[in-house]
N, C-alpha and C positions, 0 to 999 in steps of 0.2 A: 503493499499499499503505498502510494506515494504521499508526504504529510502537506505537501503544496493542495493537492489538487485530490480532495478526499471520493475514495470511490474510481482514481484513476489510478493506472500504474503503467509503466514505460514500454510498449509495445515489443517485442523481442523482435531482431533481424529478420527470422525465417517466418515470422505470422507477416508484416510486411511484405516478404517475399512474394508468400504466397495471396495475399492483395492482390500484389502488382500482375504476377502470373494472368489472376481473374480478369483484372480491369485491362488487362494486354490482350487477354482473345476478344473481348469487346471490341475494343479501338479494330483487330483484324476484321473482326468481322463486319465490320461500318465502311472501312475500307477496302473491302475486297470487290466490293462493285464497282467502284470507278476504277480501280487497278486494272479488273478484267478488263474496262472498255476503253482503256488506253494503251492497252497492251493486243487487245484484239484489233484494233483500228490499226495500228502498225504493222499487224503481222499481214492482214488482210490487204494493207498499202506496200508493200514489201512486193517489188518485182526481182525474182530470183533470176531472169534472163538477164536484165539487164544492172542487174545488183545496184538499185536505188529504190527509192519511195515515190511511186505514182497516187496519191489521194484523191478518189472521185467525193464525190458530193457525200456520201451514204458513210467512206471514212472518215470522213471530214465531221462530220454528223458525231459521228460514234466518240470520235477524240475531245471534239466540244462539251457533249454531255459529261464524257468521264472528267475532265477538267473540273467542271462546275460542280459535278458531285463530290469531287474531290476536296476543290475550297469550301465546298459546305459540310461535308466531315470533319475539317481541320477548325474551321467556327465553331459546329458543335460542340466538338471534345475540348476546345478552352472551355466552352460554355461549361459543360457537364464536368468535365475534369479537372478545371482550373474554379469557375466561378462559383458551381454549385456545391464542390468539395470542400472551399473557404467558407461556404452559409451555411452549408449542416453538419460538416466535418468529416464527410463519410463519401466512399463512391460505394461501388457496387461490391468488389472486393475487399475493401474495409468490412463493410456489413456483412460480410461473408464470413469475416474473420473475428465478428465484434470490436474492432478498434478504429480511431477518431484520430483527427486532427483538430488541436486546440493551441492556442495561443500558448506558448510558453510560460507568460506572466498570472495570468488570470485564469486558466483553466476555459476560458469559454471558447466558442470559436473564431475563429480569425478573419473573417469577414471574405467576400468575394475578389477586393483587389489581393490582398494577399494570395489567395487561393490560386488567382491566374497568373500574380507571379511565379509563385510557386512553382506552378505549372510550365510556364512560359520559358523560365531564366536556364532552365538546365536544359530544354532542349535548340537553346538556343548557342549553350556555351556546345554542347553534343554535336551540334552542325558544323563547328570547325573543326575539320579533319587533323588528325594526328591528336596535339595536345588534348583539344575539346573534349575527347575520346577517353583520352586518360583522366581527364580530370571528375568527366560525368562518370567513369567507373568506380574512380575513387569514391566520389560522392555517394555513390551506391552503397559501398563497401564500408563506410564510416561509422554506421551506427554498431559494426561490431564488435569495436575498439572505444568507442564513444561513451563513457561513463553515466552520461542522459541521454543515451541510443539515439541521437538525432543525425538526420544526414547533415552535410554541409549546410543545402541550401535551409535546411529549418532552423540553422544558427543566423544565417541571414535574414531571413524572413521573422525570425523569434517565434517559431510554430514546433509543437512536439506531438510524434504519435503516441497515443494512447490507449491501451485496454481499454473498453466502457464505453459511455454515452459523455460527449460533451454537454458542458451549460451553454444555451443557447444564450447570445448576446443579446443585451438590453437593446430596445428598439424604442425611438422618440416616438414612433409613431405607430400602436397598437394596432391598426386597421380597422374593417368593418366590425361592427357587431356578428355573431352568430345569430340568424334568427331563430333557429331550433331551439339553443338554449333557455 
């Protein structure tokens, strides 16, 4: 039990890893259709005899639809795995493992902006071939030896992944009253 966060304790590296695997499988499913459309358009457009690509209206259509769906999937993943994780503290993988993302100081959900930052920054760093990939690998392995079991990105955004349910952050706008209750 953690004295700073009643009812919460740091999630182990393996528990976090299993949550990442579940989330990654969801991402693969979402990006599968755009990927298949783009690859299919390239395969159909390739002319073996001339060794070049000859795009027709149909293959251009497949390529454009694939790119649009790919961009939509990218935006969706940022919203779902970034913003929604920051607001709720969970992803499907985290819910499956019974873990949550919390603010390192208060134990509340960190909020949408920090969730998006925590999702976006590792992807940008990992996009740098070579050193970025090494930094990303170190980031994912960091909780193994860190006493607070935080990734480097958790330290930057002042978040922690804990076992349990996060306290929802107070909102100044309570929203509409429930007419049923």
